[in-house]
N, CA, C and O atoms as a CHARMM CRD file, in Angstrom:
* protein
*
  372
    1    1 MET  N     45.18500 111.43700  71.65800 PROA 1      0.00000
    2    1 MET  CA    45.36700 112.54800  70.88500 PROA 1      0.00000
    3    1 MET  C     46.83400 113.07500  70.47500 PROA 1      0.00000
    4    1 MET  O     47.64100 113.50700  71.29900 PROA 1      0.00000
    5    2 LEU  N     46.99900 113.00900  69.50400 PROA 2      0.00000
    6    2 LEU  CA    48.24800 113.41100  69.08900 PROA 2      0.00000
    7    2 LEU  C     48.26200 114.74200  68.53900 PROA 2      0.00000
    8    2 LEU  O     47.27200 115.25200  68.01500 PROA 2      0.00000
    9    3 PRO  N     49.65600 115.44500  68.68300 PROA 3      0.00000
   10    3 PRO  CA    49.14500 116.72500  68.50500 PROA 3      0.00000
   11    3 PRO  C     49.99800 116.69600  66.51800 PROA 3      0.00000
   12    3 PRO  O     50.77500 115.86200  66.05300 PROA 3      0.00000
   13    4 LEU  N     49.28600 118.19700  65.71300 PROA 4      0.00000
   14    4 LEU  CA    49.56200 117.56600  64.86300 PROA 4      0.00000
   15    4 LEU  C     50.71400 118.83900  64.56200 PROA 4      0.00000
   16    4 LEU  O     51.05700 119.05600  63.40000 PROA 4      0.00000
   17    5 GLY  N     50.96000 119.19600  65.06400 PROA 5      0.00000
   18    5 GLY  CA    52.37100 120.39700  64.51400 PROA 5      0.00000
   19    5 GLY  C     53.01000 120.75100  66.11500 PROA 5      0.00000
   20    5 GLY  O     52.43100 120.63200  67.19500 PROA 5      0.00000
   21    6 GLU  N     54.21000 121.15600  65.87400 PROA 6      0.00000
   22    6 GLU  CA    54.74400 122.03700  66.70000 PROA 6      0.00000
   23    6 GLU  C     55.77600 122.69600  66.21400 PROA 6      0.00000
   24    6 GLU  O     56.46400 122.36700  65.24800 PROA 6      0.00000
   25    7 GLY  N     55.91600 123.89600  67.07600 PROA 7      0.00000
   26    7 GLY  CA    56.74600 124.88800  66.55800 PROA 7      0.00000
   27    7 GLY  C     56.89800 125.97000  67.37100 PROA 7      0.00000
   28    7 GLY  O     56.69400 125.50700  68.49400 PROA 7      0.00000
   29    8 SER  N     57.10000 126.97000  67.46800 PROA 8      0.00000
   30    8 SER  CA    57.21000 128.25800  68.20400 PROA 8      0.00000
   31    8 SER  C     56.25500 129.55800  68.23700 PROA 8      0.00000
   32    8 SER  O     55.85400 130.31800  67.35500 PROA 8      0.00000
   33    9 LEU  N     56.09200 129.49900  69.40200 PROA 9      0.00000
   34    9 LEU  CA    55.17000 130.94100  69.49100 PROA 9      0.00000
   35    9 LEU  C     55.49800 131.97400  70.12400 PROA 9      0.00000
   36    9 LEU  O     55.67800 131.92400  71.34000 PROA 9      0.00000
   37   10 HSD  N     55.62000 132.96600  69.50700 PROA 10     0.00000
   38   10 HSD  CA    56.11600 134.21700  70.09200 PROA 10     0.00000
   39   10 HSD  C     55.13300 135.08700  70.92400 PROA 10     0.00000
   40   10 HSD  O     54.40500 135.92300  70.38800 PROA 10     0.00000
   41   11 VAL  N     55.14900 134.83400  72.33000 PROA 11     0.00000
   42   11 VAL  CA    54.65800 135.13400  73.24600 PROA 11     0.00000
   43   11 VAL  C     54.92600 137.23100  73.78900 PROA 11     0.00000
   44   11 VAL  O     55.93500 137.58600  74.40000 PROA 11     0.00000
   45   12 SER  N     54.29300 137.79500  73.55500 PROA 12     0.00000
   46   12 SER  CA    54.10300 139.18500  73.54800 PROA 12     0.00000
   47   12 SER  C     54.27600 139.46700  74.79200 PROA 12     0.00000
   48   12 SER  O     53.51500 138.95500  75.61300 PROA 12     0.00000
   49   13 ALA  N     55.34700 140.37000  75.22600 PROA 13     0.00000
   50   13 ALA  CA    55.39800 141.06600  76.38700 PROA 13     0.00000
   51   13 ALA  C     54.47800 142.15700  76.92500 PROA 13     0.00000
   52   13 ALA  O     54.74300 142.99900  76.06700 PROA 13     0.00000
   53   14 ILE  N     53.76300 142.64300  77.56400 PROA 14     0.00000
   54   14 ILE  CA    52.83000 143.80800  77.81700 PROA 14     0.00000
   55   14 ILE  C     53.70700 145.15200  78.27700 PROA 14     0.00000
   56   14 ILE  O     53.33800 146.32100  78.16100 PROA 14     0.00000
   57   15 ASN  N     54.85200 144.71500  78.78000 PROA 15     0.00000
   58   15 ASN  CA    55.50500 146.17800  79.20200 PROA 15     0.00000
   59   15 ASN  C     56.45100 146.75000  78.12300 PROA 15     0.00000
   60   15 ASN  O     56.87400 147.90300  78.20300 PROA 15     0.00000
   61   16 ARG  N     56.72600 146.03500  77.25400 PROA 16     0.00000
   62   16 ARG  CA    57.59400 146.51400  75.93400 PROA 16     0.00000
   63   16 ARG  C     57.69700 145.73100  74.81500 PROA 16     0.00000
   64   16 ARG  O     57.26400 144.57900  74.78500 PROA 16     0.00000
   65   17 GLN  N     58.39600 146.42800  73.62500 PROA 17     0.00000
   66   17 GLN  CA    58.20700 145.68800  72.39400 PROA 17     0.00000
   67   17 GLN  C     59.25200 144.47400  72.14700 PROA 17     0.00000
   68   17 GLN  O     60.24700 144.41000  71.42500 PROA 17     0.00000
   69   18 ASP  N     58.72500 143.65200  72.90900 PROA 18     0.00000
   70   18 ASP  CA    59.27800 142.22900  72.65700 PROA 18     0.00000
   71   18 ASP  C     58.69900 140.89600  73.00400 PROA 18     0.00000
   72   18 ASP  O     57.54400 140.96100  73.42400 PROA 18     0.00000
   73   19 TYR  N     59.26500 139.61100  72.92200 PROA 19     0.00000
   74   19 TYR  CA    58.68000 138.56300  73.59700 PROA 19     0.00000
   75   19 TYR  C     59.80200 137.61000  73.47700 PROA 19     0.00000
   76   19 TYR  O     61.01000 137.72500  73.26900 PROA 19     0.00000
   77   20 VAL  N     58.71000 136.29600  73.74800 PROA 20     0.00000
   78   20 VAL  CA    59.58200 135.16000  74.55100 PROA 20     0.00000
   79   20 VAL  C     59.20200 134.32200  73.42800 PROA 20     0.00000
   80   20 VAL  O     58.00100 134.20400  73.18500 PROA 20     0.00000
   81   21 ALA  N     60.21700 133.61500  72.57900 PROA 21     0.00000
   82   21 ALA  CA    59.89600 132.33300  72.10700 PROA 21     0.00000
   83   21 ALA  C     59.63500 130.94300  72.72400 PROA 21     0.00000
   84   21 ALA  O     60.57900 130.35800  73.25700 PROA 21     0.00000
   85   22 VAL  N     58.67700 130.50100  72.69200 PROA 22     0.00000
   86   22 VAL  CA    57.89000 129.16300  73.05400 PROA 22     0.00000
   87   22 VAL  C     57.56600 128.28000  72.45400 PROA 22     0.00000
   88   22 VAL  O     56.89700 128.49000  71.44200 PROA 22     0.00000
   89   23 LYS  N     57.97700 126.67200  72.90700 PROA 23     0.00000
   90   23 LYS  CA    57.77400 125.88400  72.52400 PROA 23     0.00000
   91   23 LYS  C     56.03500 125.52900  72.48800 PROA 23     0.00000
   92   23 LYS  O     55.43500 125.75900  73.53800 PROA 23     0.00000
   93   24 CYS  N     55.38900 125.08900  71.54200 PROA 24     0.00000
   94   24 CYS  CA    54.12900 124.83400  71.68600 PROA 24     0.00000
   95   24 CYS  C     53.65200 123.88500  70.78800 PROA 24     0.00000
   96   24 CYS  O     54.39000 123.36500  69.95200 PROA 24     0.00000
   97   25 LEU  N     52.41300 123.60800  70.90700 PROA 25     0.00000
   98   25 LEU  CA    52.32500 121.89000  70.12000 PROA 25     0.00000
   99   25 LEU  C     50.62100 122.78900  69.90400 PROA 25     0.00000
  100   25 LEU  O     50.05300 123.62900  70.60300 PROA 25     0.00000
  101   26 TYR  N     50.22400 122.07100  68.53400 PROA 26     0.00000
  102   26 TYR  CA    48.87600 122.11000  68.09700 PROA 26     0.00000
  103   26 TYR  C     48.19000 120.83800  67.78000 PROA 26     0.00000
  104   26 TYR  O     48.32900 120.23400  66.71600 PROA 26     0.00000
  105   27 PRO  N     47.31300 120.40200  68.93400 PROA 27     0.00000
  106   27 PRO  CA    46.25400 119.58400  68.59300 PROA 27     0.00000
  107   27 PRO  C     45.06000 119.63300  67.74600 PROA 27     0.00000
  108   27 PRO  O     44.24900 120.43100  68.21500 PROA 27     0.00000
  109   28 PRO  N     44.63100 119.03200  66.59600 PROA 28     0.00000
  110   28 PRO  CA    43.48300 119.15300  65.93400 PROA 28     0.00000
  111   28 PRO  C     42.46000 119.58200  66.63400 PROA 28     0.00000
  112   28 PRO  O     41.91100 120.66300  66.42100 PROA 28     0.00000
  113   29 HSD  N     42.05700 118.60800  67.70100 PROA 29     0.00000
  114   29 HSD  CA    41.02100 118.54700  68.45200 PROA 29     0.00000
  115   29 HSD  C     40.53000 119.66300  69.17300 PROA 29     0.00000
  116   29 HSD  O     39.33900 119.84300  69.42400 PROA 29     0.00000
  117   30 LEU  N     41.58400 120.50900  69.54700 PROA 30     0.00000
  118   30 LEU  CA    41.48000 121.70700  70.62500 PROA 30     0.00000
  119   30 LEU  C     41.15700 123.34400  69.78300 PROA 30     0.00000
  120   30 LEU  O     41.68500 123.61100  68.70400 PROA 30     0.00000
  121   31 THR  N     40.65600 123.85500  70.17000 PROA 31     0.00000
  122   31 THR  CA    40.54600 125.40200  69.78100 PROA 31     0.00000
  123   31 THR  C     41.56000 126.19400  70.17300 PROA 31     0.00000
  124   31 THR  O     41.36200 127.37200  69.87600 PROA 31     0.00000
  125   32 SER  N     43.06700 125.88100  71.00200 PROA 32     0.00000
  126   32 SER  CA    43.90000 126.57900  71.15300 PROA 32     0.00000
  127   32 SER  C     44.97000 126.19900  71.01200 PROA 32     0.00000
  128   32 SER  O     45.08900 125.48900  70.01300 PROA 32     0.00000
  129   33 ILE  N     46.01100 126.37500  71.67900 PROA 33     0.00000
  130   33 ILE  CA    47.49100 126.30500  71.77200 PROA 33     0.00000
  131   33 ILE  C     48.04900 125.48900  72.82000 PROA 33     0.00000
  132   33 ILE  O     48.02300 126.18700  73.83300 PROA 33     0.00000
  133   34 LEU  N     48.49100 124.47400  73.05900 PROA 34     0.00000
  134   34 LEU  CA    49.13600 124.17400  74.71100 PROA 34     0.00000
  135   34 LEU  C     50.25800 124.49500  75.00100 PROA 34     0.00000
  136   34 LEU  O     51.08900 123.82900  74.38400 PROA 34     0.00000
  137   35 LEU  N     50.68200 125.23900  75.68400 PROA 35     0.00000
  138   35 LEU  CA    51.65200 125.94800  76.50900 PROA 35     0.00000
  139   35 LEU  C     52.15600 124.86400  77.68200 PROA 35     0.00000
  140   35 LEU  O     51.24800 124.35300  78.33700 PROA 35     0.00000
  141   36 THR  N     53.46100 124.49100  77.98300 PROA 36     0.00000
  142   36 THR  CA    53.63800 123.87200  79.33600 PROA 36     0.00000
  143   36 THR  C     54.41000 124.64900  79.63900 PROA 36     0.00000
  144   36 THR  O     54.91800 125.38600  78.79500 PROA 36     0.00000
  145   37 GLU  N     54.82200 124.72800  81.34500 PROA 37     0.00000
  146   37 GLU  CA    55.10800 125.65500  82.01900 PROA 37     0.00000
  147   37 GLU  C     56.84100 125.69400  81.73500 PROA 37     0.00000
  148   37 GLU  O     57.39000 126.76600  81.48000 PROA 37     0.00000
  149   38 ASN  N     57.65200 124.33400  81.81800 PROA 38     0.00000
  150   38 ASN  CA    58.85100 123.73200  81.55200 PROA 38     0.00000
  151   38 ASN  C     59.02200 124.90900  80.00700 PROA 38     0.00000
  152   38 ASN  O     59.87000 125.77200  79.78200 PROA 38     0.00000
  153   39 ASP  N     58.20600 124.59900  79.44500 PROA 39     0.00000
  154   39 ASP  CA    58.62700 125.17200  77.92900 PROA 39     0.00000
  155   39 ASP  C     58.93900 126.99700  78.12000 PROA 39     0.00000
  156   39 ASP  O     60.05300 127.47200  77.90000 PROA 39     0.00000
  157   40 VAL  N     58.18700 127.52700  78.39600 PROA 40     0.00000
  158   40 VAL  CA    57.84200 128.28900  79.10900 PROA 40     0.00000
  159   40 VAL  C     59.30100 128.95000  79.73400 PROA 40     0.00000
  160   40 VAL  O     59.91500 129.82300  79.12100 PROA 40     0.00000
  161   41 LEU  N     59.68000 128.48400  80.83300 PROA 41     0.00000
  162   41 LEU  CA    60.25000 128.56300  81.65800 PROA 41     0.00000
  163   41 LEU  C     62.02000 128.66900  80.60200 PROA 41     0.00000
  164   41 LEU  O     62.66500 129.71700  80.55400 PROA 41     0.00000
  165   42 LEU  N     62.40200 127.55300  79.99300 PROA 42     0.00000
  166   42 LEU  CA    63.69100 127.01700  79.44000 PROA 42     0.00000
  167   42 LEU  C     64.57600 127.94200  78.41500 PROA 42     0.00000
  168   42 LEU  O     65.80000 128.05500  78.36400 PROA 42     0.00000
  169   43 PRO  N     63.58500 128.55400  77.63200 PROA 43     0.00000
  170   43 PRO  CA    64.31800 129.37700  76.33400 PROA 43     0.00000
  171   43 PRO  C     65.12600 130.81600  77.01800 PROA 43     0.00000
  172   43 PRO  O     66.10600 131.31600  76.46600 PROA 43     0.00000
  173   44 SER  N     64.45000 131.42500  78.46300 PROA 44     0.00000
  174   44 SER  CA    65.28400 132.65800  79.05100 PROA 44     0.00000
  175   44 SER  C     66.74000 132.19400  79.98500 PROA 44     0.00000
  176   44 SER  O     67.51800 132.95400  80.56100 PROA 44     0.00000
  177   45 LYS  N     66.77900 130.87800  79.91000 PROA 45     0.00000
  178   45 LYS  CA    67.94900 130.11200  80.79300 PROA 45     0.00000
  179   45 LYS  C     69.12600 130.20600  79.43700 PROA 45     0.00000
  180   45 LYS  O     70.30700 130.07300  79.76100 PROA 45     0.00000
  181   46 ASP  N     68.99700 130.29800  78.83300 PROA 46     0.00000
  182   46 ASP  CA    69.86500 130.03200  77.30000 PROA 46     0.00000
  183   46 ASP  C     71.14400 131.48000  77.73700 PROA 46     0.00000
  184   46 ASP  O     70.84200 132.66100  77.56500 PROA 46     0.00000
  185   47 PRO  N     72.18900 131.13700  78.16200 PROA 47     0.00000
  186   47 PRO  CA    72.80700 132.65800  78.27200 PROA 47     0.00000
  187   47 PRO  C     73.22200 133.30200  77.20600 PROA 47     0.00000
  188   47 PRO  O     73.82500 134.36800  77.32700 PROA 47     0.00000
  189   48 GLU  N     72.93800 132.70100  75.89300 PROA 48     0.00000
  190   48 GLU  CA    73.01700 133.97000  74.34300 PROA 48     0.00000
  191   48 GLU  C     71.89500 134.82800  74.66900 PROA 48     0.00000
  192   48 GLU  O     71.94800 135.92600  74.11600 PROA 48     0.00000
  193   49 THR  N     70.55000 134.55300  75.67600 PROA 49     0.00000
  194   49 THR  CA    69.49000 135.71300  75.59300 PROA 49     0.00000
  195   49 THR  C     69.85600 137.08300  76.36500 PROA 49     0.00000
  196   49 THR  O     69.33600 138.18300  76.17900 PROA 49     0.00000
  197   50 GLY  N     70.62500 136.82900  77.05100 PROA 50     0.00000
  198   50 GLY  CA    70.90600 137.73300  78.28700 PROA 50     0.00000
  199   50 GLY  C     70.04100 137.84700  79.28600 PROA 50     0.00000
  200   50 GLY  O     69.92400 138.84100  80.00300 PROA 50     0.00000
  201   51 TYR  N     69.41000 136.83300  79.36200 PROA 51     0.00000
  202   51 TYR  CA    68.37400 136.55200  80.63100 PROA 51     0.00000
  203   51 TYR  C     68.80800 135.62700  81.35100 PROA 51     0.00000
  204   51 TYR  O     69.34900 134.65800  80.81700 PROA 51     0.00000
  205   52 SER  N     68.65200 135.72500  82.92700 PROA 52     0.00000
  206   52 SER  CA    69.60100 134.74100  83.99700 PROA 52     0.00000
  207   52 SER  C     68.02900 133.83000  84.31200 PROA 52     0.00000
  208   52 SER  O     68.09800 132.99900  85.21700 PROA 52     0.00000
  209   53 GLY  N     67.27800 133.91500  83.91500 PROA 53     0.00000
  210   53 GLY  CA    66.30900 132.79000  84.56100 PROA 53     0.00000
  211   53 GLY  C     64.86100 133.86400  84.71000 PROA 53     0.00000
  212   53 GLY  O     64.95800 135.01700  84.28900 PROA 53     0.00000
  213   54 GLN  N     63.54800 133.37600  85.33800 PROA 54     0.00000
  214   54 GLN  CA    62.32200 133.69500  85.21900 PROA 54     0.00000
  215   54 GLN  C     61.12100 133.00500  86.56000 PROA 54     0.00000
  216   54 GLN  O     60.95700 131.87600  87.02200 PROA 54     0.00000
  217   55 THR  N     60.77500 133.71900  86.69900 PROA 55     0.00000
  218   55 THR  CA    59.95900 133.70100  87.87700 PROA 55     0.00000
  219   55 THR  C     58.79000 133.69300  87.52600 PROA 55     0.00000
  220   55 THR  O     58.48900 134.72800  86.93100 PROA 55     0.00000
  221   56 ILE  N     57.51300 132.55900  87.69300 PROA 56     0.00000
  222   56 ILE  CA    55.96700 132.35900  87.62800 PROA 56     0.00000
  223   56 ILE  C     55.17300 132.53500  88.63000 PROA 56     0.00000
  224   56 ILE  O     55.52900 131.92400  89.63800 PROA 56     0.00000
  225   57 ALA  N     53.95800 133.31800  88.75400 PROA 57     0.00000
  226   57 ALA  CA    53.49400 133.47800  90.28700 PROA 57     0.00000
  227   57 ALA  C     52.13400 132.80900  89.46200 PROA 57     0.00000
  228   57 ALA  O     52.12000 133.05100  88.25500 PROA 57     0.00000
  229   58 LYS  N     51.25400 132.17800  89.87900 PROA 58     0.00000
  230   58 LYS  CA    50.14000 131.69300  89.76800 PROA 58     0.00000
  231   58 LYS  C     48.96700 131.88400  90.56400 PROA 58     0.00000
  232   58 LYS  O     48.88800 131.36600  91.67800 PROA 58     0.00000
  233   59 HSD  N     48.20800 132.46500  90.16700 PROA 59     0.00000
  234   59 HSD  CA    46.84700 132.99000  91.14200 PROA 59     0.00000
  235   59 HSD  C     45.72100 132.02900  90.42900 PROA 59     0.00000
  236   59 HSD  O     45.48700 132.16600  89.22900 PROA 59     0.00000
  237   60 PHE  N     44.95400 130.93500  91.31800 PROA 60     0.00000
  238   60 PHE  CA    44.13300 130.34600  91.00400 PROA 60     0.00000
  239   60 PHE  C     42.82300 130.69900  91.50700 PROA 60     0.00000
  240   60 PHE  O     42.90600 131.21100  92.62300 PROA 60     0.00000
  241   61 THR  N     41.24800 130.56600  90.91800 PROA 61     0.00000
  242   61 THR  CA    40.53000 130.72300  91.67100 PROA 61     0.00000
  243   61 THR  C     39.87600 129.96800  92.58600 PROA 61     0.00000
  244   61 THR  O     40.38200 128.84600  92.57700 PROA 61     0.00000
  245   62 GLU  N     38.97000 130.04700  93.39500 PROA 62     0.00000
  246   62 GLU  CA    38.50000 128.76500  94.15100 PROA 62     0.00000
  247   62 GLU  C     38.45000 127.73800  94.15100 PROA 62     0.00000
  248   62 GLU  O     38.87500 127.00700  95.04500 PROA 62     0.00000
  249   63 SER  N     37.70700 127.27300  92.75000 PROA 63     0.00000
  250   63 SER  CA    37.33400 126.15700  91.78900 PROA 63     0.00000
  251   63 SER  C     39.21200 125.19100  91.46500 PROA 63     0.00000
  252   63 SER  O     39.32000 124.09800  90.90900 PROA 63     0.00000
  253   64 ARG  N     40.16500 125.87700  91.91100 PROA 64     0.00000
  254   64 ARG  CA    41.72500 125.67400  91.56000 PROA 64     0.00000
  255   64 ARG  C     41.85900 125.06200  90.04900 PROA 64     0.00000
  256   64 ARG  O     42.85100 124.38500  89.77600 PROA 64     0.00000
  257   65 SER  N     40.73400 125.33600  88.96300 PROA 65     0.00000
  258   65 SER  CA    40.81400 124.52400  87.76000 PROA 65     0.00000
  259   65 SER  C     41.21400 125.73200  86.73000 PROA 65     0.00000
  260   65 SER  O     41.64700 125.53200  85.59500 PROA 65     0.00000
  261   66 THR  N     40.96300 127.23300  87.41100 PROA 66     0.00000
  262   66 THR  CA    41.03300 128.53900  86.14200 PROA 66     0.00000
  263   66 THR  C     42.08700 129.08300  87.56600 PROA 66     0.00000
  264   66 THR  O     42.37700 128.66700  88.68800 PROA 66     0.00000
  265   67 GLY  N     42.40600 130.28200  86.66400 PROA 67     0.00000
  266   67 GLY  CA    43.02400 131.48600  87.28600 PROA 67     0.00000
  267   67 GLY  C     43.74300 132.35800  85.93200 PROA 67     0.00000
  268   67 GLY  O     43.44800 132.27900  84.74000 PROA 67     0.00000
  269   68 ASN  N     44.66600 133.10300  86.53300 PROA 68     0.00000
  270   68 ASN  CA    45.78700 133.94600  85.64200 PROA 68     0.00000
  271   68 ASN  C     47.23100 133.39500  86.50600 PROA 68     0.00000
  272   68 ASN  O     47.37900 132.82600  87.58800 PROA 68     0.00000
  273   69 PHE  N     48.26500 133.91300  85.35500 PROA 69     0.00000
  274   69 PHE  CA    49.45500 133.59200  86.36300 PROA 69     0.00000
  275   69 PHE  C     50.09300 134.88000  85.54300 PROA 69     0.00000
  276   69 PHE  O     49.44900 135.59100  84.77200 PROA 69     0.00000
  277   70 SER  N     51.62900 135.04700  85.89900 PROA 70     0.00000
  278   70 SER  CA    52.33000 136.13600  85.47000 PROA 70     0.00000
  279   70 SER  C     53.89700 135.52200  85.73100 PROA 70     0.00000
  280   70 SER  O     54.35400 134.83800  86.64700 PROA 70     0.00000
  281   71 LEU  N     54.45300 136.03800  84.60200 PROA 71     0.00000
  282   71 LEU  CA    55.75300 135.62900  84.27800 PROA 71     0.00000
  283   71 LEU  C     56.46100 136.52600  84.10900 PROA 71     0.00000
  284   71 LEU  O     56.01700 137.11900  83.12600 PROA 71     0.00000
  285   72 ILE  N     57.53200 137.13400  84.55900 PROA 72     0.00000
  286   72 ILE  CA    58.88900 137.43500  84.77500 PROA 72     0.00000
  287   72 ILE  C     60.09200 136.85100  84.06600 PROA 72     0.00000
  288   72 ILE  O     60.72300 135.94400  84.61100 PROA 72     0.00000
  289   73 CYS  N     60.48500 137.37500  82.74700 PROA 73     0.00000
  290   73 CYS  CA    61.82000 137.08800  82.37500 PROA 73     0.00000
  291   73 CYS  C     63.01600 138.23500  83.00500 PROA 73     0.00000
  292   73 CYS  O     63.01600 139.42800  82.70300 PROA 73     0.00000
  293   74 HSD  N     64.00600 137.58500  83.93200 PROA 74     0.00000
  294   74 HSD  CA    64.66100 138.50100  84.36400 PROA 74     0.00000
  295   74 HSD  C     65.99900 138.48400  83.66300 PROA 74     0.00000
  296   74 HSD  O     66.83900 137.59000  83.56600 PROA 74     0.00000
  297   75 HSD  N     65.95300 140.02300  83.08800 PROA 75     0.00000
  298   75 HSD  CA    67.50700 140.32900  82.29100 PROA 75     0.00000
  299   75 HSD  C     68.66000 140.29000  83.21500 PROA 75     0.00000
  300   75 HSD  O     68.50700 140.65300  84.38100 PROA 75     0.00000
  301   76 LYS  N     69.74300 139.89900  82.80200 PROA 76     0.00000
  302   76 LYS  CA    71.04400 139.79800  83.63400 PROA 76     0.00000
  303   76 LYS  C     71.52500 141.15200  84.10600 PROA 76     0.00000
  304   76 LYS  O     71.87000 141.23600  85.28500 PROA 76     0.00000
  305   77 LEU  N     71.59400 142.26400  83.30300 PROA 77     0.00000
  306   77 LEU  CA    72.04300 143.27200  83.60200 PROA 77     0.00000
  307   77 LEU  C     70.97800 144.73900  83.69400 PROA 77     0.00000
  308   77 LEU  O     71.28800 145.77400  84.28300 PROA 77     0.00000
  309   78 ARG  N     69.86200 144.52800  83.05400 PROA 78     0.00000
  310   78 ARG  CA    69.34400 145.55700  83.71200 PROA 78     0.00000
  311   78 ARG  C     67.34600 145.08800  83.86100 PROA 78     0.00000
  312   78 ARG  O     66.63700 144.51700  83.03300 PROA 78     0.00000
  313   79 HSD  N     67.03300 145.56600  85.08500 PROA 79     0.00000
  314   79 HSD  CA    65.81100 145.20200  85.03900 PROA 79     0.00000
  315   79 HSD  C     64.79700 146.02800  84.04800 PROA 79     0.00000
  316   79 HSD  O     63.76200 145.43200  83.74800 PROA 79     0.00000
  317   80 ARG  N     64.97600 147.22000  83.56000 PROA 80     0.00000
  318   80 ARG  CA    64.13400 147.77300  82.64400 PROA 80     0.00000
  319   80 ARG  C     64.16900 146.76400  81.35600 PROA 80     0.00000
  320   80 ARG  O     63.19400 146.73900  80.60500 PROA 80     0.00000
  321   81 GLN  N     64.96300 146.18300  81.18500 PROA 81     0.00000
  322   81 GLN  CA    64.71100 144.77500  80.11700 PROA 81     0.00000
  323   81 GLN  C     63.88100 143.24000  80.40000 PROA 81     0.00000
  324   81 GLN  O     63.72600 142.26700  79.66300 PROA 81     0.00000
  325   82 ASP  N     63.54700 143.45000  81.46400 PROA 82     0.00000
  326   82 ASP  CA    62.88300 142.39900  82.30000 PROA 82     0.00000
  327   82 ASP  C     61.76400 142.28200  81.21800 PROA 82     0.00000
  328   82 ASP  O     61.49000 143.29800  80.57900 PROA 82     0.00000
  329   83 ILE  N     61.05100 141.03500  80.94900 PROA 83     0.00000
  330   83 ILE  CA    60.19600 140.83000  79.77100 PROA 83     0.00000
  331   83 ILE  C     59.08100 140.17900  81.03600 PROA 83     0.00000
  332   83 ILE  O     59.37000 139.25500  81.79600 PROA 83     0.00000
  333   84 LEU  N     57.54300 141.06200  81.00700 PROA 84     0.00000
  334   84 LEU  CA    56.81800 140.55300  81.82900 PROA 84     0.00000
  335   84 LEU  C     55.53600 139.97200  81.34300 PROA 84     0.00000
  336   84 LEU  O     54.65800 140.83000  81.43400 PROA 84     0.00000
  337   85 LEU  N     55.07200 138.81700  80.84900 PROA 85     0.00000
  338   85 LEU  CA    53.91400 138.09000  80.64900 PROA 85     0.00000
  339   85 LEU  C     52.90900 138.02900  81.14200 PROA 85     0.00000
  340   85 LEU  O     53.13400 137.96500  82.35100 PROA 85     0.00000
  341   86 HSD  N     51.37400 137.99500  80.87900 PROA 86     0.00000
  342   86 HSD  CA    50.29600 137.64700  81.75900 PROA 86     0.00000
  343   86 HSD  C     49.44100 136.69100  80.88200 PROA 86     0.00000
  344   86 HSD  O     49.34700 136.81400  79.66100 PROA 86     0.00000
  345   87 GLY  N     48.70700 135.54200  81.75600 PROA 87     0.00000
  346   87 GLY  CA    48.33400 134.32900  80.94600 PROA 87     0.00000
  347   87 GLY  C     47.06900 133.82900  81.89000 PROA 87     0.00000
  348   87 GLY  O     47.04600 134.04700  83.10100 PROA 87     0.00000
  349   88 VAL  N     46.23700 133.27500  81.32600 PROA 88     0.00000
  350   88 VAL  CA    45.36600 132.61400  81.79900 PROA 88     0.00000
  351   88 VAL  C     45.68200 130.90500  81.81500 PROA 88     0.00000
  352   88 VAL  O     46.17000 130.21500  80.92000 PROA 88     0.00000
  353   89 ILE  N     45.21400 130.51800  83.16500 PROA 89     0.00000
  354   89 ILE  CA    45.38000 129.07700  83.64600 PROA 89     0.00000
  355   89 ILE  C     43.59800 128.25200  83.27300 PROA 89     0.00000
  356   89 ILE  O     42.54400 128.62300  83.78800 PROA 89     0.00000
  357   90 VAL  N     43.71900 127.39700  82.51800 PROA 90     0.00000
  358   90 VAL  CA    42.71500 126.64600  82.17700 PROA 90     0.00000
  359   90 VAL  C     42.80100 125.18100  82.64600 PROA 90     0.00000
  360   90 VAL  O     43.85400 124.56500  82.48400 PROA 90     0.00000
  361   91 ALA  N     41.65500 124.56100  83.26300 PROA 91     0.00000
  362   91 ALA  CA    41.83200 123.16200  83.76500 PROA 91     0.00000
  363   91 ALA  C     43.34000 122.83000  84.42700 PROA 91     0.00000
  364   91 ALA  O     44.14100 121.90700  84.27200 PROA 91     0.00000
  365   92 GLY  N     43.31700 124.20400  85.34700 PROA 92     0.00000
  366   92 GLY  CA    44.60700 123.38900  86.46700 PROA 92     0.00000
  367   92 GLY  C     45.78200 123.71200  85.57400 PROA 92     0.00000
  368   92 GLY  O     46.83100 123.87900  86.19600 PROA 92     0.00000
  369   93 GLN  N     45.84100 123.81600  84.51700 PROA 93     0.00000
  370   93 GLN  CA    47.37800 124.15200  83.33200 PROA 93     0.00000
  371   93 GLN  C     47.45800 125.40900  83.11900 PROA 93     0.00000
  372   93 GLN  O     48.35000 125.85800  82.40000 PROA 93     0.00000
């Protein structure tokens, strides 16, 4: 299955009015957009964004195929400008 399109998804942060632009793929046979962990982590490592990196924590259920994750984008100078994202893990991804 090949993706039909590629673009940038603006993922909202829950702790402030901001977002992280994440590369995503749109496969026509699925009802959702696919994001990879590496594509979420890369945008904040650009020195021009003001962020120095990210931390991701994954919390799986007993089946290890579903769960939740939390992602923090760390601002270089001010912790109050950190971006906090939460999401769902499906099929181990």
